[in-house]
C-alpha positions as CSV (number, residue, x, y, z in Angstrom):
1,V,79.5,141.4,143.1
2,T,82.2,138.9,143.7
3,L,81.9,135.6,145.5
4,S,85.3,134.1,146.2
5,A,87.0,131.3,148.2
6,A,90.7,131.4,149.3
7,P,92.5,128.3,148.1
8,P,92.5,125.4,149.0
9,S,88.8,126.1,149.7
10,Y,86.4,126.0,146.8
11,F,82.7,125.8,146.0
12,R,80.8,123.8,143.4
13,G,77.6,125.8,143.2
14,F,76.0,128.9,144.6
15,T,72.9,131.1,144.7
16,L,73.0,134.9,144.9
17,I,70.0,137.1,145.7
18,A,69.4,140.8,146.7
19,L,66.6,141.5,149.1
20,K,65.1,144.7,150.6
21,E,65.9,144.9,154.3
22,N,63.6,142.9,156.6
23,R,62.0,141.0,153.6
24,E,61.8,137.3,153.3
25,G,62.0,137.0,149.5
26,D,58.7,135.2,149.1
27,K,57.3,137.9,146.9
28,E,58.7,139.5,143.7
29,E,58.6,143.0,145.3
30,D,60.9,141.8,148.1
31,H,63.8,141.7,145.7
32,A,65.9,144.8,145.0
33,G,67.8,145.9,142.0
34,T,68.7,143.6,139.0
35,F,71.5,141.3,138.3
36,Q,73.4,141.2,135.0
37,I,75.3,138.2,133.8
38,I,79.0,138.8,132.9
39,D,80.1,135.3,132.0
40,E,77.4,133.0,130.7
41,E,79.6,129.9,130.9
42,E,79.9,130.5,134.7
43,T,76.6,132.1,135.7
44,Q,72.9,132.1,134.8
45,F,69.5,133.1,136.1
46,M,67.7,130.4,138.1
47,S,64.9,128.8,136.0
48,N,62.4,128.7,138.9
49,C,63.5,132.1,140.4
50,P,64.5,134.5,137.6
51,V,65.6,137.2,140.0
52,A,68.4,135.0,141.5
53,V,71.7,134.0,140.0
54,T,73.2,130.5,140.1
55,E,76.0,128.5,138.5
56,S,75.8,127.4,134.8
57,T,77.6,124.1,135.4
58,P,78.5,122.5,138.8
59,R,82.3,122.3,139.1
60,R,85.1,123.3,141.4
61,R,85.6,127.0,141.4
62,T,87.1,129.7,143.7
63,R,85.5,132.8,142.2
64,I,82.5,134.1,140.3
65,Q,81.5,137.7,139.4
66,V,78.2,139.4,138.3
67,F,77.0,142.9,137.9
68,W,74.2,144.2,140.2
69,I,72.3,147.4,139.3
70,A,71.1,149.2,142.4
71,P,67.4,150.0,142.8
72,P,66.1,153.7,142.6
73,A,66.9,156.1,145.5
74,G,64.6,155.8,148.4
75,T,64.4,152.0,148.4
76,G,66.4,151.8,151.7
77,C,69.0,149.3,152.7
78,V,69.6,146.1,150.6
79,I,70.9,142.7,151.8
80,L,73.0,140.7,149.3
81,K,72.9,137.0,150.3
82,A,74.8,134.1,148.9
83,S,74.6,130.3,149.7
84,I,77.2,127.8,148.4
85,V,77.3,124.2,147.6
86,Q,80.5,122.6,148.9
87,K,81.0,118.8,149.0
88,R,77.3,118.3,148.3
89,I,76.3,120.3,151.5
90,N,74.5,123.6,151.2
91,Y,76.1,126.2,153.5
92,F,74.6,129.5,154.4
93,D,76.4,132.1,156.5
94,E,75.0,135.3,158.0
95,G,78.5,136.6,158.2
96,S,80.9,136.6,155.2
97,L,78.2,135.5,152.7
98,T,75.8,138.4,153.6
99,K,76.5,142.0,152.7
100,K,74.3,145.0,153.8
101,L,74.4,148.0,151.5
102,C,72.6,151.3,152.3
103,E,72.2,154.5,150.4
104,P,75.0,157.0,151.1
105,G,74.2,159.7,153.7
106,D,75.7,163.1,154.2
107,S,78.5,162.0,156.4
108,T,79.2,158.3,155.7
109,F,79.7,156.0,152.7
110,D,77.5,153.1,153.8
111,G,78.6,149.7,152.5
112,V,82.2,150.9,152.2
113,T,83.5,151.4,155.7
114,D,80.2,151.3,157.6
115,K,81.0,148.1,159.5
116,P,80.9,148.0,163.3
117,I,84.3,147.5,165.0
118,L,83.8,145.1,167.9
119,D,86.0,144.9,171.0
120,C,88.7,142.3,170.6
121,C,88.8,139.2,172.8
122,A,92.0,137.6,171.5
123,C,95.0,136.9,173.7
124,G,98.7,137.5,173.3
125,T,100.0,139.2,170.1
126,A,100.2,138.3,166.5
127,K,102.7,139.3,163.9
128,Y,101.7,139.9,160.3
129,R,103.4,140.6,157.0
130,L,101.8,143.1,154.5
131,T,102.7,142.6,150.8
132,F,101.6,145.1,148.2
133,Y,101.1,144.1,144.6
134,G,100.6,146.9,142.1
135,N,98.4,146.1,139.2
136,W,98.3,149.5,137.6
137,S,99.8,149.4,134.1
138,E,99.2,150.5,130.6
139,K,97.7,147.0,129.8
140,T,95.1,147.1,132.7
141,H,94.4,150.9,132.5
142,P,95.3,152.1,129.0
143,K,93.5,155.4,129.0
144,D,96.0,158.3,129.3
145,Y,98.4,156.0,131.2
146,P,101.3,158.1,132.4
147,R,104.6,156.8,131.0
148,R,106.8,159.1,132.9
149,A,107.9,158.4,136.5
150,N,104.9,156.2,137.3
151,H,105.2,154.8,140.8
152,W,103.6,153.9,144.1
153,S,104.9,156.1,146.9
154,A,106.3,154.7,150.1
155,I,103.7,152.8,152.1
156,I,102.9,154.4,155.5
157,G,100.4,153.2,158.1
158,G,100.1,151.5,161.5
159,S,98.4,149.0,163.7
160,H,96.1,151.0,166.1
161,S,93.1,151.0,168.4
162,K,89.6,151.7,167.3
163,N,89.6,155.2,168.9
164,Y,92.2,156.4,166.4
165,V,91.4,156.9,162.7
166,L,94.3,157.3,160.2
167,W,91.9,157.9,157.3
168,E,88.4,156.8,156.4
169,Y,85.8,157.3,153.6
170,G,83.5,160.2,154.5
171,G,86.1,161.8,156.7
172,Y,88.5,164.6,156.0
173,A,92.2,164.1,155.2
174,S,94.6,165.2,157.9
175,E,97.7,167.2,156.9
176,G,99.7,164.0,156.9
177,V,97.2,162.2,154.7
178,K,97.2,165.3,152.4
179,Q,101.0,165.2,152.0
180,V,100.9,161.5,151.1
181,A,98.0,162.0,148.7
182,E,99.5,164.9,146.8
183,L,103.2,164.6,147.2
184,G,103.8,160.9,148.2
185,S,105.7,162.1,151.3
186,P,105.2,159.9,154.4
187,V,107.1,162.2,156.8
188,K,104.2,164.1,158.2
189,M,102.0,161.1,158.3
190,E,104.6,159.1,160.3
191,E,104.9,162.0,162.7
192,E,101.1,162.0,163.3
193,I,101.1,158.3,163.9
194,R,104.0,158.3,166.4
195,Q,102.3,161.1,168.4
196,Q,99.4,158.7,169.2
197,E,101.5,156.8,171.8
198,N,99.2,154.2,173.5
199,R,96.8,154.1,170.5
200,I,99.5,152.7,168.2
201,Q,101.2,149.3,168.3
202,G,103.6,150.0,165.5
203,V,104.3,151.9,162.3
204,V,103.9,150.1,159.0
205,K,106.4,151.2,156.3
206,A,107.6,149.9,152.9
207,K,109.7,151.5,150.3
208,I,108.7,153.3,147.1
209,Q,108.0,151.2,144.0
210,W,109.1,152.8,140.7
211,S,108.5,151.8,137.0
212,L,105.4,149.6,137.4
213,H,105.8,147.9,134.0
214,L,108.8,146.1,135.6
215,V,107.0,145.1,138.8
216,S,106.9,141.4,137.9
217,R,110.7,141.3,137.9
218,R,111.2,142.5,141.4
219,A,110.0,141.5,144.8
220,A,106.8,143.3,145.9
221,P,107.2,145.8,148.7
222,S,106.4,144.3,152.1
223,A,106.4,145.3,155.8
224,E,105.9,143.5,159.1
225,F,103.8,144.7,162.1
226,S,102.2,143.4,165.2
227,V,98.8,143.7,166.8
228,D,97.4,143.0,170.3
229,R,93.9,143.0,172.0
230,T,93.6,146.8,172.3
231,R,95.4,147.7,169.0
232,H,94.0,145.1,166.6
233,L,93.2,147.4,163.6
234,M,95.6,148.1,160.6
235,S,95.4,151.1,158.2
236,F,97.8,152.1,155.5
237,L,97.9,154.2,152.3
238,T,100.2,154.8,149.3
239,M,100.0,157.4,146.6
240,M,99.4,156.5,143.0
241,G,101.9,158.8,141.2
242,P,101.6,160.9,139.2
243,S,98.1,161.9,140.2
244,P,96.3,164.9,141.8
245,D,95.5,163.3,145.2
246,W,94.7,159.7,144.4
247,N,95.7,156.8,146.8
248,V,94.9,153.3,147.7
249,G,94.9,151.6,151.1
250,L,93.0,149.9,153.9
251,S,91.2,151.7,156.6
252,A,90.7,150.1,160.0
253,E,91.1,146.5,158.8
254,D,90.2,144.3,161.9
255,L,92.6,141.4,162.4
256,C,90.8,140.0,165.5
257,T,88.2,137.3,164.9
258,K,84.8,136.9,166.7
259,E,86.2,133.5,168.0
260,C,88.9,135.4,170.0
261,G,91.7,134.4,167.6
262,W,93.8,136.2,165.0
263,V,92.9,136.3,161.3
264,Q,95.1,133.9,159.2
265,K,95.1,135.8,155.9
266,V,93.5,138.9,154.3
267,V,93.5,139.4,150.5
268,Q,91.9,142.7,149.3
269,D,91.7,144.2,145.8
270,L,92.0,148.0,145.9
271,I,90.6,150.8,143.8
272,P,91.8,154.4,143.9
273,W,90.2,157.0,146.2
274,D,90.2,160.8,146.2
275,A,91.6,162.6,149.2
276,G,89.4,165.7,148.6
277,T,92.4,168.1,148.6
278,D,93.1,168.6,144.9
279,S,90.6,169.1,142.1
280,G,92.5,167.6,139.2
281,V,90.8,165.1,136.9
282,T,93.7,163.5,135.0
283,Y,97.0,161.8,136.1
284,E,99.1,164.9,135.4
285,S,96.5,167.7,136.0
286,P,98.2,170.9,137.3
287,N,97.9,171.6,141.0
288,K,94.4,172.9,141.8
289,P,93.6,173.0,145.6
290,T,90.0,172.0,146.5
291,I,88.6,174.9,148.5
292,P,86.8,174.1,150.8
293,Q,88.4,170.7,151.3
294,E,86.0,167.8,150.4
295,K,85.5,164.4,152.1
296,I,87.5,161.4,151.2
297,R,85.6,159.2,148.7
298,P,86.2,156.4,146.3
299,L,86.7,157.3,142.6
300,T,84.0,156.2,140.2
301,S,83.8,155.7,136.4
302,L,81.4,158.6,136.1
303,D,83.4,161.3,137.9
304,H,84.5,163.3,134.8
305,P,84.7,162.5,131.0
306,Q,88.5,163.3,131.1
307,S,89.2,161.0,134.0
308,P,91.4,158.0,133.1
309,F,88.8,155.8,134.7
310,Y,85.8,157.3,132.8
311,D,83.2,154.8,131.5
312,P,80.1,156.3,129.9
313,E,78.2,153.1,130.9
314,G,79.2,153.6,134.5
315,G,81.0,150.2,135.0
316,S,83.2,149.4,137.9
317,I,86.8,150.6,138.0
318,T,89.3,147.8,137.4
319,Q,91.3,147.2,140.6
320,V,94.8,148.9,140.6
321,A,96.4,146.9,143.4
322,R,96.1,144.0,145.7
323,V,97.3,143.8,149.3
324,V,97.9,140.5,151.1
325,I,98.2,140.4,154.9
326,E,99.4,137.0,156.3
327,R,99.9,136.0,159.9
328,I,103.5,134.8,160.3
329,A,103.8,134.3,164.1
330,R,101.9,134.5,167.4
331,K,103.3,135.2,170.9
332,G,102.1,134.8,174.4
333,E,99.3,132.6,175.6
334,Q,96.6,132.4,173.0
335,C,92.8,132.2,173.6
336,N,92.1,130.4,170.4
337,I,94.7,128.6,168.2
338,V,92.1,126.7,166.1
339,P,92.2,126.4,163.2
340,D,96.0,126.0,163.0
341,N,98.5,124.7,160.5
342,I,102.2,123.7,160.4
343,D,103.2,127.2,159.2
344,D,101.9,128.7,162.5
345,I,103.8,126.2,164.6
346,V,107.0,126.8,162.8
347,A,106.5,130.5,162.9
348,D,105.7,130.5,166.6
349,L,108.8,128.5,167.4
350,A,111.2,130.4,165.1
351,P,113.3,133.2,166.6
352,E,112.1,136.7,166.2
353,E,113.2,138.0,162.8
354,K,114.7,141.5,162.7
355,D,112.0,144.0,161.8
356,E,112.4,145.9,158.6
357,D,114.3,149.1,159.0
358,D,111.8,151.6,160.3
359,T,114.2,154.5,160.4
360,P,112.1,157.8,160.3
361,E,112.7,160.0,157.2
362,T,113.7,162.8,159.6
363,C,116.9,160.8,160.8
364,I,119.9,161.2,158.5
365,Y,122.7,158.6,159.1
366,S,126.1,157.8,157.7
367,N,126.7,154.4,156.1
368,W,127.2,151.4,158.4
369,S,130.8,150.6,159.2
370,P,132.2,147.2,158.3
371,W,131.3,144.4,160.8
372,S,133.8,144.0,163.7
373,A,135.6,140.7,164.4
374,C,133.5,138.1,166.2
375,S,133.6,138.2,170.0
376,S,134.1,134.5,170.1
377,S,137.4,132.9,168.8
378,T,136.0,129.4,169.2
379,C,133.0,127.6,167.7
380,D,130.8,128.9,170.4
381,K,128.3,131.5,169.3
382,G,129.3,135.1,169.7
383,K,128.4,138.5,168.5
384,R,129.8,141.0,166.0
385,M,128.9,144.7,165.7
386,R,128.7,147.5,163.2
387,Q,128.1,151.2,163.8
388,R,126.8,154.3,162.1
389,M,126.7,158.0,162.9
390,L,123.6,160.1,163.4
391,K,124.4,163.1,161.1
392,A,121.2,165.1,161.4
393,Q,117.9,164.9,163.3
394,L,115.4,167.1,161.3
395,D,112.6,166.8,163.9
396,L,113.6,166.5,167.6
397,S,110.1,165.3,168.5
398,V,110.7,162.1,166.4
399,P,113.2,159.7,168.1
400,C,116.0,158.2,166.0
401,P,116.8,154.4,166.4
402,D,120.0,153.0,167.7
403,T,123.3,153.6,165.9
404,Q,124.7,150.1,166.7
405,D,123.7,146.8,165.2
406,F,124.6,143.3,166.4
407,Q,124.7,139.9,164.6
408,P,125.4,136.4,165.9
409,C,128.7,134.8,164.7
410,M,131.3,132.1,165.4
411,G,135.0,132.0,165.4
412,P,137.2,131.5,162.2
413,G,137.1,128.0,160.7
414,C,133.9,127.0,162.3
415,S,131.7,127.4,159.2
416,D,132.1,127.7,155.4
417,E,131.2,131.3,154.9
418,D,132.3,131.8,151.3
419,G,128.8,132.9,150.4
420,S,128.4,130.4,147.6
421,T,125.9,128.4,149.7
422,C,123.6,131.5,150.1
423,T,120.7,132.0,147.7
424,M,120.0,135.7,147.3
425,S,117.1,137.5,145.8
426,E,117.4,139.9,142.9
427,W,118.3,143.5,143.9
428,I,115.2,145.6,144.7
429,T,115.0,148.9,143.0
430,W,117.2,151.9,144.1
431,S,115.7,154.1,146.8
432,P,115.1,157.9,146.0
433,C,118.2,160.1,146.3
434,S,118.7,161.4,149.8
435,I,118.5,165.0,148.6
436,S,116.4,166.8,146.0
437,C,119.2,169.1,144.7
438,G,122.9,168.3,144.3
439,T,124.9,165.1,145.1
440,G,123.5,162.6,147.7
441,L,123.2,158.9,148.3
442,R,120.8,156.2,147.3
443,S,120.7,152.5,148.3
444,R,119.1,149.3,147.1
445,E,118.5,146.0,148.9
446,R,118.1,142.3,148.5
447,Y,117.4,139.5,150.9
448,V,118.6,136.0,151.7
449,K,116.2,133.5,150.0
450,Q,117.9,130.5,151.5
451,F,120.5,130.3,154.2
452,P,123.4,127.7,154.2
453,E,122.4,124.3,155.4
454,D,125.0,124.2,158.2
455,G,123.4,127.3,159.8
456,S,126.3,129.6,159.1
457,V,125.9,133.3,158.4
458,C,125.7,134.6,154.8
459,T,128.4,137.2,154.0
460,L,127.0,138.3,150.7
461,P,126.0,142.0,151.0
462,T,122.3,142.7,151.3
463,E,122.6,146.4,150.7
464,E,124.5,148.6,148.2
465,T,124.9,152.3,148.4
466,E,126.1,154.7,145.6
467,K,126.3,158.4,145.0
468,C,123.4,160.1,143.1
469,T,123.1,163.5,141.5
470,V,119.8,165.2,141.1
471,N,119.4,168.7,139.7
472,E,123.1,169.5,139.3
473,E,122.4,173.2,139.4
474,C,120.7,174.5,142.6
475,S,120.4,178.2,141.6
476,P,117.1,180.1,141.3
477,S,117.3,179.8,137.5
478,S,117.4,176.0,137.6
479,C,114.3,173.8,137.7
480,L,113.9,170.9,140.2
481,T,113.2,167.5,138.7
482,T,112.6,164.0,140.0
483,E,115.2,161.4,139.7
484,W,115.5,159.4,136.5
485,G,113.1,156.5,136.4
486,E,114.2,153.0,135.5
487,W,115.2,152.4,131.9
488,D,112.3,151.1,129.7
489,E,112.6,147.7,128.1
490,C,114.8,147.6,125.0
491,S,112.8,148.4,121.9
492,A,114.2,145.3,120.2
493,T,113.7,141.8,121.3
494,C,116.9,140.8,119.5
495,G,119.9,142.7,118.1
496,M,120.5,146.4,118.6
497,G,117.6,148.5,119.9
498,M,117.0,151.6,122.0
499,K,115.8,152.2,125.5
500,K,114.5,155.3,127.2
501,R,114.1,156.6,130.7
502,H,112.1,159.6,132.0
503,R,111.8,162.1,134.8
504,M,109.3,164.8,135.7
505,V,109.7,168.5,136.4
506,K,108.8,169.0,140.1
507,M,109.2,172.8,140.2
508,S,109.9,175.5,137.6
509,P,112.7,178.0,138.1
510,E,112.1,180.5,140.9
511,D,113.0,183.5,138.7
512,G,110.3,182.6,136.2
513,S,112.7,181.5,133.4
514,M,112.0,178.6,131.1
515,C,112.9,175.1,132.4
516,K,115.7,173.7,130.3
517,A,116.2,170.3,132.0
518,E,115.7,167.3,129.7
519,T,112.9,165.0,130.8
520,S,113.8,161.9,128.7
521,Q,117.1,160.1,127.7
522,A,117.7,157.4,125.2
523,E,120.6,155.0,124.7
524,K,121.4,151.9,122.6
525,C,120.8,148.4,124.0
526,M,122.0,145.0,122.7
527,M,119.8,141.9,122.8
528,P,120.7,138.3,121.8
529,E,121.3,137.6,118.1
530,C,118.2,137.8,116.0
531,H,118.5,134.5,114.2
532,T,117.5,132.7,117.4
533,I,114.2,134.5,117.6
534,P,111.5,133.7,115.0
535,C,109.1,136.6,115.7
536,L,110.6,140.1,115.8
537,L,108.3,143.0,116.2
538,S,108.9,146.8,116.1
539,P,107.7,148.8,119.2
540,W,104.1,149.9,119.2
541,S,103.6,153.3,117.5
542,E,102.0,156.2,119.4
543,W,98.2,156.1,119.5
544,S,96.6,157.8,116.6
545,D,94.5,160.9,117.0
546,C,90.9,160.1,117.9
547,S,88.7,159.4,114.8
548,V,86.4,162.2,115.8
549,T,87.0,165.8,116.8
550,C,84.3,165.6,119.5
551,G,82.3,163.0,121.3
552,K,83.0,159.2,121.2
553,G,85.5,157.8,118.6
554,M,88.2,155.2,118.1
555,R,92.0,155.4,118.0
556,T,94.6,152.9,116.8
557,R,98.2,152.0,117.0
558,Q,100.4,149.6,115.0
559,R,103.6,147.8,115.0
560,M,105.5,146.0,112.2
561,L,106.8,142.5,111.7
562,K,110.5,142.9,111.4
563,S,111.7,139.2,111.3
564,L,111.9,137.3,108.0
565,A,109.1,135.1,107.0
566,E,111.2,132.0,106.7
567,L,112.2,132.2,110.4
568,G,108.7,131.0,111.4
569,D,105.1,132.0,111.8
570,C,104.3,135.1,113.9
571,N,100.8,135.2,115.4
572,E,101.2,138.5,117.4
573,E,98.6,141.2,116.7
574,L,99.9,144.1,114.6
575,E,97.2,146.6,115.3
576,Q,95.2,147.6,118.4
577,V,92.0,149.6,118.5
578,E,90.4,151.3,121.6
579,K,87.7,153.8,122.3
580,C,88.5,157.4,122.9
581,M,86.3,160.2,124.4
582,L,86.7,163.9,123.5
583,P,84.6,166.8,124.9
584,E,80.9,166.8,123.7
585,C,80.3,168.1,120.2
586,P,79.0,171.7,120.0
587,I,75.3,172.2,119.1
588,D,74.4,175.4,117.3
589,C,71.3,177.4,118.0
590,E,68.2,176.3,116.0
591,L,65.4,178.6,115.0
592,T,62.0,178.3,113.3
593,E,61.3,180.1,110.0
594,W,60.3,183.8,110.1
595,S,56.6,184.5,110.6
596,Q,54.7,186.7,108.1
597,W,55.2,190.4,108.4
598,S,52.5,192.0,110.6
599,E,50.2,194.8,109.3
600,C,51.4,198.3,109.7
601,N,50.7,199.6,113.2
602,K,49.4,202.9,111.9
603,S,46.4,203.5,109.7
604,C,48.0,206.6,108.1
605,G,51.3,208.2,108.1
606,K,54.6,206.5,109.1
607,G,54.6,203.3,111.1
608,H,56.3,199.9,111.4
609,M,55.6,196.2,111.1
610,I,57.4,193.2,112.7
611,R,58.0,189.6,112.2
612,T,59.3,187.0,114.7
613,R,60.8,183.5,115.0
614,M,61.2,181.1,117.9
615,I,64.2,179.3,119.4
616,Q,63.9,175.5,118.9
617,M,67.2,174.5,120.4
618,E,69.5,176.6,122.7
619,P,73.2,176.4,121.9
620,Q,75.2,173.8,123.9
621,F,78.9,173.0,124.4
622,G,80.2,176.1,122.7
623,G,77.8,176.0,119.7
624,A,76.9,179.1,117.6
625,P,74.8,181.6,119.7
626,C,71.2,182.5,118.7
627,P,70.7,185.5,116.3
628,E,67.9,188.0,116.6
629,T,64.4,186.6,117.0
630,V,62.5,189.9,116.2
631,Q,62.8,192.1,113.1
632,R,61.2,195.5,112.5
633,K,60.8,197.6,109.3
634,K,59.2,200.8,108.4
635,C,55.9,201.1,106.6
636,R,54.1,204.2,105.2
637,V,50.3,204.3,104.6
638,R,48.6,207.2,102.9
639,K,49.0,210.6,104.4
640,C,46.8,211.5,107.3
641,L,44.0,214.0,106.2
642,R,43.3,217.2,108.2
643,N,39.6,217.3,107.5
644,P,37.9,216.4,110.8
645,S,35.0,214.5,109.2
646,I,37.5,212.6,107.0
647,Q,39.7,212.2,110.1
648,K,36.8,210.6,112.0
649,L,36.2,208.3,109.1
650,R,39.8,207.3,109.2
651,W,39.7,206.7,113.0
652,R,36.6,204.6,112.5
653,E,38.4,202.6,109.8
654,A,41.4,202.2,112.1
655,R,39.2,201.0,115.0
656,E,37.5,198.5,112.7
657,S,40.9,197.4,111.5
658,R,42.1,196.9,115.1
659,R,38.9,195.0,116.0
660,S,39.4,192.7,113.0
661,E,43.1,192.3,114.0
662,Q,42.0,191.2,117.5
663,L,39.6,188.7,116.0
664,R,42.5,187.5,113.9
665,E,44.7,187.2,117.0
666,E,42.0,185.3,118.9
667,S,41.8,182.7,116.1
668,D,45.7,182.7,116.2
669,G,46.7,180.5,113.4
670,E,43.3,180.2,111.7
671,Q,44.2,179.4,108.1
672,F,40.8,178.7,106.6
673,P,37.3,180.3,106.8
674,G,34.7,178.4,108.8
675,C,37.1,177.6,111.6
676,R,37.6,179.6,114.8
677,M,40.4,178.7,117.2
678,R,40.9,179.3,120.9
679,P,44.1,181.2,121.9
680,W,47.3,179.2,122.5
681,T,47.6,177.7,126.0
682,A,50.6,178.6,128.2
683,W,53.7,176.5,127.7
684,S,53.8,173.4,129.9
685,E,56.6,172.9,132.5
686,C,59.9,171.5,131.1
687,T,60.2,167.7,131.3
688,K,63.8,168.0,132.5
689,L,65.7,170.3,134.8
690,C,68.9,170.0,132.7
691,G,70.3,168.1,129.7
692,G,67.5,169.1,127.3
693,G,63.8,168.7,127.9
694,I,60.7,169.7,126.0
695,Q,57.7,172.1,126.5
696,E,54.3,171.8,124.8
697,R,51.3,174.2,124.2
698,Y,48.0,173.6,122.5
699,M,45.4,175.5,120.4
700,T,41.9,173.9,120.3
701,V,39.1,174.5,117.9
702,K,36.5,176.9,119.4
703,K,33.9,176.7,116.6
704,R,33.6,174.7,113.4
705,F,31.1,176.2,111.0
706,K,28.8,173.9,109.0
707,S,29.9,175.5,105.8
708,S,33.5,174.5,106.5
709,Q,34.8,172.0,104.0
710,F,38.4,172.0,105.2
711,T,39.8,169.0,107.0
712,S,42.6,171.1,108.5
713,C,40.2,172.7,111.0
714,K,41.5,170.7,114.0
715,D,43.4,171.1,117.3
716,K,47.1,172.2,117.0
717,K,50.2,171.4,119.1
718,E,53.6,173.1,119.3
719,I,56.8,171.7,120.9
720,R,60.0,173.5,121.8
721,A,63.3,172.6,123.6
722,C,64.0,173.8,127.1
723,N,66.7,173.6,129.9
724,V,69.3,172.5,127.3
725,H,72.3,173.4,129.6
726,P,74.3,170.3,130.5
727,C,73.7,168.7,133.9
């Protein structure tokens, strides 16, 4: 449970409680679940109300976090409530500081998307910028982190009305959502969105983001979109790649406020969710369609022991991304412009910026031509134009944008357009190659961070295009691969090192032959002279094997200090240790000792006798199976006599023997004279349905003779394992 305030807001203190629905909290049984402290320096239980959490020390803060363990099933809905102390005043809000959670039903995930969408009463339109920050890396999610071709796919979504659902928890993925989830392809999804006509205000698109360990060096992907009174919701998704069908995104985020205004800013941390179309459990599981298709649901830390997010203690999944949606402009007459700030006023007065290129993937163009001469030869403002050709339209139902582009300009000599006064951003990563086999084109972009002070136009290029070759051979015997990913960081922090890049095999050769394409490349790289760097470390080694062959263990990795001691102290860690989880250890079958051999079943002639043993533990997780539990061997008593009188005597002896045997069975386990036992009771029901339970049976004393001097004449009890198959 997280309580947060968006800067510059803050809170000094807080109280957090969890109540059963329609309860006041006066009694102890009104409270639901239990809180668990994460940071004792920040949070503690209240001294006069131990079921509530409060601050440890009053000070300015913008965020606290605690664990809350839900009550047993059947408790009903729970209300999480918070109050805050801000500038010595205690505020309580039934809105953002109150959260209702209900047990999940068959068709919905309550507490996830179960929020009523109200009609919007805002006026005019609002323009927003969505920025996506990936936080998925080997540092934040080390278990089985994929080092090859890790990326977020192109962002695809739209602003829409409440009678259209792009995707939602508890619903089923459309074909477009499935293609994004499994392949990272936005083409079908964009087609589905554009077919909605009046339900859609605009499509939200941002480009693919490769090599996430370099994300801090490049601008985060962003896209701009608008909303109005009828289309005030925003949904988007992007695939986490590689993965079976895992994505992140927002579903029906409402940007309209109850006060008939437009939300200023939305910041949302995102965890991955499963589209329900592929049954893989690891990042690079082979394709395994889920049949029948399952509902969209959030991933959890208890889904599967081999999952990269698995946590045997059932903790929450660390967020993999954050999305920020900021209002950048409003148009038309507004119903509510309070609260407002200077950024809104400037944005509202500023000229409309050119929207990000939302060219559909189905439209293939040539490169833009150079800009034409300005239409004005004086210092009055004019226009200049550039053109491109539409080379192919792969889907006639999806319209292709204009082939002409215009830009304001002035005549020669009216401004200093040498470009040196423009401040440009770094180049954003190269786009994917335009084709999947052969030679195509790719491009990369940058943007103007600061325009010249005199208002002139920057002439520095904002886009570069180059040829790219993917899968040189396009024959049935060749395998299709992805493009090469970005180069890894140099293995050395100074001097000569090595760097690598990777790609993945997308499809094996059609003729069934072996794929010969290389999936990694290495080359030398040169860093600054080493004498200027006091601490030089080798790259981390590969993780060692798990310390156990089954169950929970540990694994380690090391690196070496390569710089000389006299160059300075180095406090970097040289070894890292982490937990590892392998499949459960096999448990062999366990048996009791053999019983005594029974008496021969015949009183004369050939017969047999048996002995038995019982199963104490069924085999589990591939353990050794149970051997035989009954053994039989022959026995021979004296020959049977033919004399009738003697034969009758033998029968009488046999009858008496059987009667004594029955008495012996009734006592069942009687070991001493003077003690008679009742027969064993039936085995009790198993204490568990799966995962290993126990059964019990009892033998009680029927009669204890006065002459008995044995203390062992007492009730007996036996226990055996049952339902040992895993849950």
